[in-house]
Each structure stands twice: as C-alpha cells, then as structure tokens.
FINUVO-268415 format. One line per 2 residues: for each residue x, y, z of C-alpha. Coordinates in nm, 3 decimals. Example, Ala and Ser with C-alpha at 12.3 -4.5 7.8 and 13.67 -1.06 7.14 Angstrom:
1.230/-0.450/0.780 ~ 1.367/-0.106/0.714
! end
This chain:
-2.132/4.889/-4.293 ~ -2.128/4.662/-3.988
-1.894/4.723/-3.696 ~ -1.825/4.427/-3.467
-1.639/4.487/-3.145 ~ -1.292/4.335/-3.125
-1.400/4.125/-2.827 ~ -1.656/3.948/-3.047
-1.391/3.866/-3.305 ~ -1.163/3.733/-3.031
-1.449/3.519/-2.901 ~ -1.501/3.384/-3.252
-1.143/3.267/-3.271 ~ -1.183/3.079/-2.942
-1.522/2.921/-3.003 ~ -1.480/2.802/-3.361
-1.187/2.565/-3.318 ~ -1.107/2.194/-3.333
-1.114/1.973/-3.027 ~ -0.888/1.675/-2.955
-1.141/1.432/-3.110 ~ -1.154/1.638/-3.429
-0.776/1.627/-3.468 ~ -0.779/1.250/-3.412
-1.043/1.199/-3.684 ~ -0.847/1.416/-3.926
-0.514/1.243/-3.859 ~ -0.673/0.897/-3.901
-0.800/1.001/-4.246 ~ -0.454/1.116/-4.355
-0.279/0.806/-4.216 ~ -0.530/0.576/-4.388
-0.461/0.743/-4.723 ~ -0.086/0.716/-4.669
-0.121/0.351/-4.560 ~ -0.298/0.258/-4.883
-0.010/0.409/-5.078 ~ 0.241/0.210/-4.873
0.049/-0.113/-4.934 ~ 0.031/-0.076/-5.313
0.384/0.062/-5.329 ~ 0.561/-0.208/-5.125
0.335/-0.504/-5.046 ~ 0.092/-0.551/-5.337
0.195/-0.829/-5.575 ~ 0.193/-0.633/-5.899
0.433/-0.586/-6.185 ~ 0.647/-0.274/-6.212
0.507/-0.170/-6.552 ~ 0.358/0.151/-6.685
0.036/-0.038/-6.763 ~ 0.012/-0.140/-6.398
0.103/0.205/-6.264 ~ -0.140/0.397/-6.486
-0.424/0.148/-6.552 ~ -0.399/-0.135/-6.299
-0.335/-0.377/-6.590 ~ -0.696/-0.312/-6.706
-0.827/-0.535/-6.430 ~ -0.993/-0.275/-6.206
-1.338/-0.343/-6.056 ~ -1.657/-0.162/-6.151
-1.779/-0.034/-5.813 ~ -1.443/0.104/-5.690
-1.396/0.284/-6.023 ~ -1.749/0.431/-6.004
-1.686/0.550/-5.647 ~ -1.351/0.693/-5.752
-1.513/0.887/-6.039 ~ -1.777/1.030/-5.805
-1.510/1.125/-5.553 ~ -1.307/1.305/-5.818
-1.610/1.516/-5.918 ~ -1.679/1.612/-5.557
-1.361/1.811/-5.509 ~ -1.281/2.027/-5.211
-1.379/2.319/-5.435 ~ -1.726/2.171/-5.476
-1.778/2.108/-5.105 ~ -1.671/2.461/-5.012
-1.777/2.668/-5.311 ~ -2.104/2.509/-5.431
-2.285/2.576/-5.099 ~ -2.137/2.928/-5.109
-2.275/2.964/-5.465 ~ -2.630/2.865/-5.369
-2.610/3.074/-5.049 ~ -2.519/3.387/-5.245
-2.692/3.338/-5.584 ~ -2.970/3.088/-5.523
-3.056/2.725/-5.593 ~ -3.044/2.752/-5.973
-2.700/2.583/-5.962 ~ -2.893/2.258/-5.913
-2.976/2.261/-6.286 ~ -2.607/2.210/-6.354
-2.622/1.899/-6.135 ~ -2.928/1.741/-6.300
-2.764/1.784/-6.642 ~ -2.588/1.457/-6.551
-2.910/1.276/-6.653 ~ -2.829/1.345/-7.020
-2.454/1.307/-6.981 ~ -2.450/0.939/-6.877
-2.621/0.801/-7.194 ~ -2.410/1.039/-7.404
-2.092/0.892/-7.259 ~ -2.214/0.533/-7.264
-2.337/0.517/-7.621 ~ -2.159/0.796/-7.808
-1.814/0.870/-7.664 ~ -1.665/0.592/-7.449
-1.733/0.314/-7.708 ~ -1.488/0.489/-7.943
-1.208/0.459/-7.686 ~ -1.280/0.091/-7.625
-1.305/0.007/-7.995 ~ -0.960/0.156/-8.051
-0.809/0.006/-7.736 ~ -0.710/0.354/-7.619
-0.562/0.416/-7.274 ~ -0.486/0.786/-7.326
-0.784/0.975/-7.469 ~ -0.549/1.212/-7.654
-0.419/0.915/-7.857 ~ -0.754/0.927/-8.035
-0.683/1.276/-8.170 ~ -0.363/1.156/-8.336
-0.542/0.854/-8.486 ~ -0.836/1.062/-8.613
-0.652/1.384/-8.709 ~ -0.277/1.422/-8.670
0.004/1.447/-8.419 ~ 0.003/1.825/-8.384
-0.368/1.828/-8.289 ~ -0.292/1.577/-8.016
0.003/1.787/-7.897 ~ -0.205/2.103/-7.880
-0.492/1.948/-7.682 ~ -0.246/1.768/-7.455
-0.077/2.103/-7.390 ~ -0.419/2.244/-7.296
-0.471/1.959/-7.046 ~ -0.128/2.017/-6.893
-0.183/2.393/-6.878 ~ -0.520/2.358/-6.703
-0.369/2.109/-6.459 ~ -0.091/2.354/-6.374
-0.352/2.622/-6.305 ~ -0.592/2.401/-6.110
-0.375/2.172/-5.900 ~ -0.271/2.440/-5.646
-0.640/2.524/-5.594 ~ -0.751/2.169/-5.513
-0.568/2.146/-5.181 ~ -0.565/2.515/-5.094
-0.946/2.534/-5.067 ~ -0.969/2.273/-4.788
-0.662/2.428/-4.625 ~ -0.873/2.744/-4.614
-1.146/2.555/-4.425 ~ -0.894/2.400/-4.186
-0.739/2.736/-4.112 ~ -1.086/2.882/-4.053
-1.167/2.636/-3.773 ~ -0.823/2.577/-3.620
-0.628/2.897/-3.662 ~ -0.329/2.698/-3.794
-0.130/2.873/-4.067 ~ -0.294/2.796/-4.400
0.034/2.737/-4.584 ~ 0.162/2.495/-4.319
-0.141/2.266/-4.344 ~ -0.133/2.302/-4.725
0.226/2.171/-4.727 ~ 0.151/1.879/-4.492
-0.152/1.750/-4.682 ~ 0.010/1.798/-5.024
0.302/1.588/-4.901 ~ 0.067/1.306/-4.797
-0.101/1.312/-5.140 ~ 0.234/1.311/-5.320
0.346/1.017/-5.107 ~ 0.062/0.773/-5.180
0.015/0.879/-5.544 ~ 0.385/0.835/-5.618
0.409/0.495/-5.448 ~ 0.086/0.323/-5.539
-0.014/0.453/-5.882 ~ -0.373/0.423/-6.007
-0.464/0.146/-5.760 ~ -0.368/0.365/-5.464
-0.560/0.654/-5.620 ~ -0.877/0.447/-5.666
-0.873/0.276/-5.326 ~ -0.798/0.596/-5.135
-1.089/0.746/-5.330 ~ -1.315/0.468/-5.198
-1.220/0.543/-4.837 ~ -1.240/0.918/-4.892
-1.578/0.891/-5.068 ~ -1.722/0.723/-4.759
-1.610/1.019/-4.547 ~ -1.749/1.264/-4.804
-2.094/1.104/-4.825 ~ -2.122/1.082/-4.447
-2.027/1.445/-4.399 ~ -2.229/1.604/-4.681
-2.547/1.418/-4.583 ~ -2.503/1.491/-4.211
-2.447/1.862/-4.274 ~ -2.768/1.880/-4.479
-2.976/1.682/-4.228 ~ -2.845/1.845/-3.908
-2.868/2.190/-4.064 ~ -3.230/2.126/-4.165
-3.315/2.013/-3.812 ~ -3.144/2.322/-3.667
-3.354/2.551/-3.890 ~ -3.679/2.378/-3.795
-3.751/2.124/-4.065 ~ -3.755/2.095/-4.444
-4.067/2.311/-4.480 ~ -3.908/2.593/-4.283
-3.590/2.574/-4.493 ~ -3.781/2.619/-4.820
-4.007/2.886/-4.671 ~ -3.711/3.102/-4.563
-3.523/3.031/-4.888 ~ -3.821/3.141/-5.094
-3.862/3.458/-4.890 ~ -3.495/3.535/-4.947
-3.518/3.484/-5.325 ~ -3.300/3.172/-5.323
-3.565/2.967/-5.504 ~ -3.619/3.221/-5.783
-3.515/3.087/-6.125 ~ -3.450/3.284/-6.444
-3.584/3.104/-6.752 ~ -3.519/3.389/-6.994
-3.261/3.412/-7.274 ~ -3.054/3.716/-7.169
-2.702/3.563/-7.158 ~ -2.579/3.838/-6.924
-2.781/3.699/-6.632 ~ -2.523/3.514/-6.424
-2.734/3.211/-6.333 ~ -3.003/3.124/-6.587
-3.161/2.781/-6.610 ~ -3.052/2.741/-6.973
-2.690/2.847/-6.918 ~ -2.649/2.625/-6.613
-2.811/2.319/-6.771 ~ -2.615/2.358/-7.095
-2.297/2.435/-6.905 ~ -2.357/2.129/-6.687
-2.386/1.899/-6.990 ~ -2.056/2.027/-7.129
-1.887/2.030/-6.787 ~ -1.965/1.667/-6.700
-1.916/1.541/-7.057 ~ -1.577/1.707/-7.080
-1.459/1.628/-6.732 ~ -1.567/1.263/-6.714
-1.565/1.151/-7.076 ~ -1.297/1.363/-7.241
-1.046/1.433/-6.964 ~ -0.756/1.194/-6.919
-0.778/1.184/-6.537 ~ -1.124/1.021/-6.564
-1.089/0.839/-6.897 ~ -0.781/0.665/-6.760
-0.994/0.508/-6.486 ~ -1.286/0.423/-6.716
-1.070/0.233/-6.967 ~ -0.890/0.052/-6.683
-1.205/-0.163/-6.660 ~ -1.184/-0.490/-6.853
-1.487/-0.439/-7.080 ~ -1.729/-0.185/-7.222
-2.012/-0.333/-7.017 ~ -1.817/-0.274/-6.697
-1.756/0.083/-6.808 ~ -2.125/0.145/-6.878
-2.228/0.015/-6.537 ~ -1.960/0.227/-6.371
-2.079/0.540/-6.551 ~ -2.443/0.480/-6.453
-2.338/0.446/-6.088 ~ -2.122/0.756/-6.126
-2.414/0.958/-6.261 ~ -2.642/0.855/-5.975
-2.370/0.928/-5.721 ~ -2.288/1.272/-5.861
-2.655/1.378/-5.868 ~ -2.715/1.267/-5.509
-2.397/1.406/-5.355 ~ -2.374/1.727/-5.557
-2.749/1.779/-5.508 ~ -2.704/1.749/-5.130
-2.408/1.984/-5.156 ~ -2.609/2.250/-5.339
-2.896/2.202/-5.092 ~ -2.655/2.270/-4.803
-2.621/2.628/-4.929 ~ -2.998/2.675/-4.909
-3.001/2.532/-4.557 ~ -2.714/2.765/-4.471
-2.914/3.065/-4.594 ~ -3.221/2.956/-4.400
-3.009/2.931/-4.086 ~ -2.869/3.284/-4.131
-3.164/3.448/-4.307 ~ -3.191/3.706/-4.028
-2.821/3.756/-3.960 ~ -2.567/3.715/-4.238
-2.223/3.622/-4.092 ~ -2.050/3.793/-4.388
-2.223/4.125/-4.323 ~ -2.166/4.077/-3.952
-1.792/4.052/-4.014 ~ -1.756/3.699/-3.876
-1.672/3.545/-4.215 ~ -1.454/3.719/-4.473
-1.612/3.583/-4.793 ~ -1.869/3.323/-4.909
-1.608/3.051/-4.971 ~ -1.542/3.048/-4.594
-1.909/3.013/-4.499 ~ -1.925/2.634/-4.501
-1.675/2.565/-4.219 ~ -1.840/2.841/-4.012
-2.179/2.678/-4.071 ~ -2.050/2.332/-3.978
-1.902/2.459/-3.652 ~ -2.228/2.638/-3.576
-2.457/2.337/-3.621 ~ -2.217/2.052/-3.537
-1.960/2.212/-3.308 ~ -2.125/2.065/-2.998
-2.094/1.709/-3.137 ~ -1.753/1.562/-3.062
-1.560/1.472/-3.374 ~ -1.815/1.606/-3.626
-1.618/1.918/-3.726 ~ -1.324/1.681/-3.774
-1.537/1.461/-4.000 ~ -1.634/1.760/-4.213
-1.280/1.891/-4.251 ~ -1.169/1.535/-4.329
-1.445/1.530/-4.592 ~ -1.317/1.847/-4.757
-0.960/1.720/-4.758 ~ -1.069/1.376/-4.880
-1.240/1.537/-5.177 ~ -0.934/1.746/-5.251
-0.694/1.453/-5.215 ~ -0.910/1.244/-5.448
-0.910/1.506/-5.723 ~ -0.545/1.598/-5.680
-0.413/1.241/-5.675 ~ -0.608/1.143/-5.989
-0.479/1.450/-6.172 ~ -0.120/1.392/-6.062
-0.130/1.031/-6.178 ~ -0.283/1.104/-6.519
-0.070/1.415/-6.570 ~ 0.246/1.214/-6.505
0.141/0.962/-6.772 ~ 0.050/1.226/-7.030
0.371/1.425/-6.981 ~ 0.588/1.113/-6.996
0.437/0.956/-7.308 ~ 0.389/1.283/-7.499
0.692/1.487/-7.401 ~ 0.960/1.260/-7.252
0.936/0.911/-7.406 ~ 1.017/1.026/-7.765
1.358/1.151/-7.648 ~ 1.480/0.863/-7.427
1.524/0.487/-7.441 ~ 1.198/0.359/-7.291
1.180/0.084/-7.029 ~ 0.897/0.028/-6.783
1.125/0.072/-6.484 ~ 1.267/0.398/-6.620
0.920/0.526/-6.713 ~ 0.782/0.456/-6.365
1.079/0.627/-6.201 ~ 1.037/0.937/-6.418
0.662/0.954/-6.353 ~ 0.719/0.927/-5.977
0.974/1.209/-5.989 ~ 0.724/1.418/-6.186
0.452/1.355/-5.923 ~ 0.687/1.483/-5.651
0.780/1.791/-5.856 ~ 0.416/1.879/-5.932
0.317/1.828/-5.570 ~ 0.588/2.068/-5.459
0.463/2.321/-5.712 ~ 0.111/2.290/-5.563
0.244/2.391/-5.222 ~ 0.399/2.709/-5.363
0.091/2.782/-5.577 ~ -0.116/2.832/-5.261
0.046/3.173/-5.220 ~ -0.129/3.291/-5.538
-0.463/3.113/-5.485 ~ -0.501/3.296/-5.154
-0.568/3.617/-5.347 ~ -0.882/3.485/-5.527
-1.218/3.634/-5.421 ~ -1.472/3.387/-5.570
-1.298/3.054/-5.620 ~ -1.580/2.885/-5.813
-1.615/3.177/-6.056 ~ -1.237/3.193/-6.097
-1.214/2.819/-6.171 ~ -1.498/2.818/-6.425
-1.349/3.122/-6.601 ~ -0.994/2.981/-6.621
-1.095/2.638/-6.748 ~ -1.344/2.782/-6.997
-1.063/2.931/-7.204 ~ -0.994/2.592/-7.364
-1.273/2.367/-7.234 ~ -1.515/2.429/-7.521
-1.241/2.377/-7.780 ~ -1.134/2.047/-7.623
-1.487/1.908/-7.618 ~ -1.544/2.036/-7.971
-1.233/1.861/-8.110 ~ -1.351/1.522/-7.986
-1.711/1.572/-8.098 ~ -1.608/1.690/-8.446
-1.372/1.394/-8.470 ~ -1.642/1.145/-8.376
-1.931/1.300/-8.574 ~ -1.801/1.493/-8.876
-1.596/1.267/-9.109 ~ -1.526/1.542/-9.362
-1.317/1.747/-9.115 ~ -0.944/1.676/-9.131
-0.651/1.766/-8.906 ~ -0.571/2.096/-9.076
-0.930/2.218/-9.034 ~ -0.962/2.125/-8.669
-0.618/2.259/-8.578 ~ -0.718/2.598/-8.721
-1.051/2.574/-8.538 ~ -0.870/2.525/-8.207
-0.661/2.835/-8.274 ~ -0.969/3.047/-8.354
-1.160/2.921/-8.049 ~ -0.872/2.985/-7.807
-0.795/3.330/-7.950 ~ -1.157/3.451/-7.944
-1.224/3.311/-7.594 ~ -0.907/3.472/-7.461
-1.018/3.804/-7.612 ~ -1.365/3.773/-7.453
-1.238/3.664/-7.109 ~ -0.970/3.935/-7.085
-1.221/4.206/-7.178 ~ -1.475/4.064/-6.930
-1.218/4.076/-6.649 ~ -1.136/4.437/-6.741
-1.505/4.525/-6.709 ~ -1.519/4.360/-6.368
-1.218/4.565/-6.263 ~ -1.372/4.889/-6.389
-1.704/4.822/-6.216 ~ -1.908/4.796/-6.537
-1.985/4.437/-6.433 ~ -2.058/4.355/-6.071
-2.201/4.029/-5.941 ~ -2.358/4.133/-5.613
-2.509/3.851/-5.408 ~ -2.878/3.821/-5.333
-2.983/4.040/-5.039 ~ -2.917/3.937/-4.680
-3.000/4.115/-4.356 ~ -2.884/4.171/-3.999
-3.234/4.244/-3.868 ~ -3.254/3.950/-3.628
-2.899/3.909/-3.501 ~ -3.020/3.934/-3.142
-3.193/3.596/-3.194 ~ -2.864/3.423/-3.287
-2.619/3.312/-3.024 ~ -2.342/3.176/-3.252
-2.188/3.044/-2.932 ~ -2.181/3.405/-2.808
-1.992/3.538/-3.106 ~ -2.200/3.850/-3.164
-2.215/4.062/-2.852 ~ -2.297/4.397/-3.006
-2.313/4.552/-3.348 ~ -2.413/4.867/-3.528
-2.553/4.878/-3.879 ~ -2.534/5.177/-4.106
-2.676/5.114/-4.450 ~ -2.528/5.328/-4.730
-2.773/5.579/-4.880 ~ -2.927/5.476/-5.214
-2.766/5.636/-5.522 ~ -2.942/5.938/-5.667
-2.969/5.767/-6.006 ~ -2.926/5.406/-6.110
-2.573/5.349/-6.248 ~ -2.520/5.172/-6.580
-2.397/4.831/-6.472 ~ -2.438/4.460/-6.551
-2.517/4.272/-6.230 ~ -2.573/3.905/-6.156
-2.945/3.932/-6.229 ~ -2.997/4.214/-6.479
-2.829/4.477/-6.695 ~ -2.926/4.830/-6.797
-2.633/4.857/-7.037 ~ -2.626/4.803/-7.415
-2.564/4.438/-7.497 ~ -2.199/4.333/-7.518
-2.053/3.986/-7.564 ~ -1.794/4.076/-7.299
-2.071/4.088/-7.037 ~ -2.210/3.741/-7.109
-2.216/3.514/-6.802 ~ -1.909/3.293/-6.761
-2.141/2.988/-6.755 ~ -2.181/3.035/-7.133
-1.807/3.028/-7.204 ~ -1.784/2.652/-7.262
-2.063/2.655/-7.521 ~ -1.914/2.960/-7.692
-1.574/2.791/-7.725 ~ -1.739/2.474/-7.858
-1.947/2.659/-8.119 ~ -1.644/2.857/-8.237
-1.442/2.540/-8.296 ~ -1.722/2.344/-8.466
-1.821/2.633/-8.696 ~ -1.462/2.713/-8.795
-1.347/2.355/-8.856 ~ -1.661/2.254/-9.051
-1.645/2.571/-9.264 ~ -1.276/2.511/-9.342
-1.351/2.150/-9.439 ~ -1.511/2.290/-9.756
-1.182/2.464/-9.833 ~ -0.936/2.192/-9.725
-1.121/1.883/-9.841 ~ -1.025/1.525/-9.765
-0.869/1.323/-10.044 ~ -1.124/1.133/-10.255
-0.953/0.800/-10.194 ~ -0.911/0.859/-9.818
-1.073/0.577/-9.626 ~ -1.314/0.624/-9.333
-1.225/0.387/-9.052 ~ -1.553/0.316/-8.865
-1.369/0.259/-8.538 ~ -1.276/0.628/-8.523
-1.637/0.747/-8.527 ~ -1.922/0.727/-8.278
-2.142/0.417/-8.325 ~ -2.447/0.637/-8.391
-2.308/0.751/-8.729 ~ -2.157/0.423/-8.855
-2.441/0.367/-9.099 ~ -2.390/0.714/-9.251
-2.019/0.678/-9.322 ~ -1.936/0.708/-9.694
-1.792/0.395/-9.852 ~ -1.600/0.377/-10.179
-1.705/0.122/-10.445 ~ -1.384/-0.075/-10.386
-1.461/-0.104/-10.016 ~ -1.815/-0.219/-10.092
-1.680/-0.491/-10.325 ~ -1.403/-0.613/-10.098
-1.595/-0.631/-9.770 ~ -1.846/-0.914/-9.720
-2.198/-0.826/-9.613 ~ -2.170/-1.059/-9.317
-1.867/-1.172/-9.129 ~ -1.781/-1.540/-9.163
-1.787/-1.733/-8.839 ~ -1.435/-1.782/-8.699
-1.485/-2.157/-8.713 ~ -1.539/-2.143/-9.092
-1.185/-2.043/-9.173 ~ -1.013/-2.114/-8.845
-0.874/-1.764/-8.824 ~ -1.067/-1.498/-8.635
-0.799/-1.243/-8.719 ~ -0.925/-1.213/-9.080
-1.284/-1.138/-8.981 ~ -1.429/-0.817/-9.126
-1.775/-0.666/-9.079 ~ -1.967/-0.427/-9.299
-2.208/-0.196/-9.122 ~ -2.508/-0.148/-9.353
-2.752/-0.100/-9.067 ~ -2.517/0.006/-8.793
-2.600/-0.306/-8.589 ~ -2.265/-0.476/-8.594
-1.933/-0.367/-8.451 ~ -1.642/-0.270/-8.672
-1.334/-0.488/-8.644 ~ -1.060/-0.391/-8.402
-0.710/-0.452/-8.532 ~ -0.857/-0.736/-8.733
-1.019/-0.904/-8.431 ~ -1.374/-0.911/-8.310
-1.382/-0.736/-7.974 ~ -1.678/-0.680/-7.749
! end
C-alpha cells in the first residue's frame, strides 16, 4: 500500500481549487440556462398547450434538435466515467462508440419511419396500437422506474467533480444545480430544453476537445500518448468469445448498437425531440448529424482516458492516494494540465454540469409527459392549462427527489458499471418489444406481455446472483496495472512530497476468481460481463414471445395494418383475399376523385407508403 504524508494531502486541497475566473465561468453557464427558461416561460409568443410544452408544436428545427440529441448522450456520467473506464480498462470502450455507424441507418430506415407514419408523439403509444394497453403500461412503468433510478445520478456525478476541485459540500452544489434545472425545465418546456442543450453543447465540445489536445501536448505528442498506452496494455483488445471477459470487442460493439438504438430511437426522452420535427426528412438529417456528433465527442471522451493514463503512466494518482477512485480522476487531470490557465477548470466543470443538465432536463420533460398521459389524464377532466400545471408540479417534485437521491449515489464505487447494470434489467426487453412489434406480425399482445415477464425475471435472477458473486469475491474486476515507479518525476503542483510503497506479497497459489480479463473458474452465466446483459434480455424476450405465438395464434381474419410495421417488411405482410380484392393496385390521383382522404395504396413491391388515417403523408 502507499502512504502519503498528511502534509501532501493538505497541499492537494490547496492547489487543486477553483479561482475567481473559474467561478465566474461556472455562474455564467448556470445563469444562461436559467435565462433561456425565463424567456420561453414568460416572453416567448407560444400557446399554453401540451403540444407546445412537450413538442414545440412540431415546428422545431433540425440542427438544434440534432445538437440537443448529441448533448443528451454526452451526460455528466459520460464525461466523468468514460475517461475513467478507458484509464482503468483500456481503449476497447471505443468499439461501443463506433457502433453508432450502424445505428443511424437502423433508426432512419427501420424504426423512426413507423413513428412518423402513425403520427406518434409518445413512442409508447405504438405499443398500445400494435399490441394492447397493458403492454404499453408495463413498458411505460419500466421507463419511469429507470428514470427514478437514473435521475439522481445525472447531477450527482458533476457535483462530485465540483466538490473535487472546490472543496464545497457535494450535497450543497447538487441542490443548487438541480434547482436551476428544475426552474428552466418547468418554465420553458421542450423549447427551453433544446435551446439550453445548444448552449451547453458548445461548452461541452470546447472542453472535451481542449482536454484531449492540451493533455496530449503535456504528455509529449500523439505518438508518445499511444506509445505509453501500448506499454501499459491500454491498447490491447480481446477479440475472443469468452463472455466473462469484461471488455471484449464483440460485447462492446453489440452492446453499443443496442445502447444507442434503445436510448435514441426507443426512449421517450429522445423520440419526443425527433418527432417534434415537421417531417421525416428533417428527422433523418437530424439523426445523421447526431451520429456524427456522438462519434466525434464520445470518441474524444474515450481518448481522454488514454491521454490521462499516458500522463500518469509512471505515477498513478489513485495508488498515490491523491484520488479516491477512477470516477474522480478526470477533474484531477483537468486541474493538473489546465490549472495554470485562468478559467479553464471552470470551463471543464461547466462542461460536466452542462452535460448533466442536458440529460436531466430532457428526462424530466419527457417523464412529466409520460406520467401525465398514462397515469393521471385517465382520472381527471383534461384541459391543456390543467395538464401543463400538473406536469410543471411533477417536474418540481422529481427535481426535489433528485437532490435527496444524491445521498444514495454517493455510495457507488464504479458509476458506469452501476448504471449499465441497473438499466440492463429491462433495457433488452424494451428494445425487444419494439423490434418484435415492427418485424414479427404473428406475435400478439399476450405473447409479448409474457415475453417481457420472462425477460425481466431471468435478468433479475442473473443480476442479483452476479452482484452476490462480486460481494463474495468470486468476481473481481481489477483495473489494468499501474505503477508508482516514477513519482519523483511528477510535480503535481508539489502534491507528492514523499511516499513509501510496499507491494503485497504474491499469493502462494492462484485463487479461483473471474477477473476483468480472464477466469479460471468453471463457466457460469452469473459471471458473464454486464456488457452482455442488454443482448441477453433482448434474446429472452424475442425467443419467448415468438415461441408463444405458435400457442396463442392471431385470429385468421385479423388484419395487418402496414403502418404498424417497419417499411423493410411491408412487402412480406400477409394479405387476405378480401383485402387483395378491395384495395386497388395503384392509388388514384387525388385530382381524379377530388378527395385525397379516400386514397389507399397497396404495397406489392414495398415501394409505396401505406396510407395514414386515410391521407397520403410524406
């Protein structure tokens, strides 16, 4: 173990702090966000309707929506925890980022068209249209449950960074920033969310890129960064098939496809913004820009962890006792390489909070809409004014809950691993429900509802047993090796004055344990890497619901509405003889009968769009 003198720790507290300029930068960011909320809440000329509050009357612009979607993916968790992930377990996380290349065309041509064809504003509406009301209720409950678990984490992570560099009580800053987010989200609705995202995204891009560039310069150039990273094993990739290896190329790439598909295309907080655009073409352009933005920014973010390792390859601040855990490495690193530049630590902390505010505000806004329309509206007399008032009250209540939730989040060790594990309980099932609905016509509501139950039950069983094995020590994800061999070469602003290192003696015999990179234990599904959980949940749901569809068959005379299925399978949809007789092979031109509302299209080759509520809609 490493013993650092108390004087060194005291010096650390003095050296790694904000200056006046940093506080000014941070306060300006918060005031700007609040100001946008005030503008859209009091001065913008918009109607007081639920459509305006939740979707901006479907008149949002492409570029702001794309920026907002990128900002919501780059949460405070990502900025703090992704560099910590690549610092401790290597650069293989980048394969999760590049999975976005396949996700964008999947969303553009398979998933999002279904929402536009059905004029859907809440993605969970689709489940009721395709299956039944109870399926919608169950998946909506999953969304609400995950939001309750995740929302306290979004702001607490940047509060952790702020506390690291300022010494201010973590719960105090958590309360202040949560209050700002509640304020502008409650007042301005989706427009305030999107336009604060635009401002916050600018801060995020500036900070993430500067950290990567300045860190690279500090190390000695790009070549030196990769040389040190390779020597430290951070550029080693596992291409094998053992699912117990924590970070394999296959698990990360597959997990990335499901992560981005589910979070952008099948999660109400993002779908709500996508369908607020006036046309499908606008949505496609926005998603392409989103994909490019996520790859660039998240790629830079992952690269920052490699730069961070190169900087500390000879003296690990965690081993040296200067940083408590990997999730606190990033603010330490920023102060080390940018602390001498006035205002730059303030820019970084503003970046982390901007990312958190973006994610939290979008989730609060969409959560308020889902809870109102699914759980409150059926029991009250609905008016737009009453709905908006209830949703604003809900935003305030959830924001207050986030402040209290920080007390629990503080106890997490690895935030990224905790988040992936928690969300994976239902993530695979949620993605599977939508994909089965859009691709497998034979599956009905009873089949898919049972499939959800099986998926959730089995995943809960696996995750609970996995956590028990972590607790018992049978599973242990130790980070890649680091050293303290060259600490005398690091000044850290004078933080390390003296240290003693005593390495523990090697064990007499190798214990039976599953680590991050190998296992000498008999195979067990409970020791599979958490990056596989999403795929496991998806496979469980698809297999169960398709198998049950041969038991609980659809009625022979039940019609298949093409609008409810992905465009890629329109030509394969079964059609009854009556439908074939009654539907013309080609739609008459509206001018021929003077009534576009009666136009119908048959899809023999899958080239033409199905009708929407009797109207042709592009």
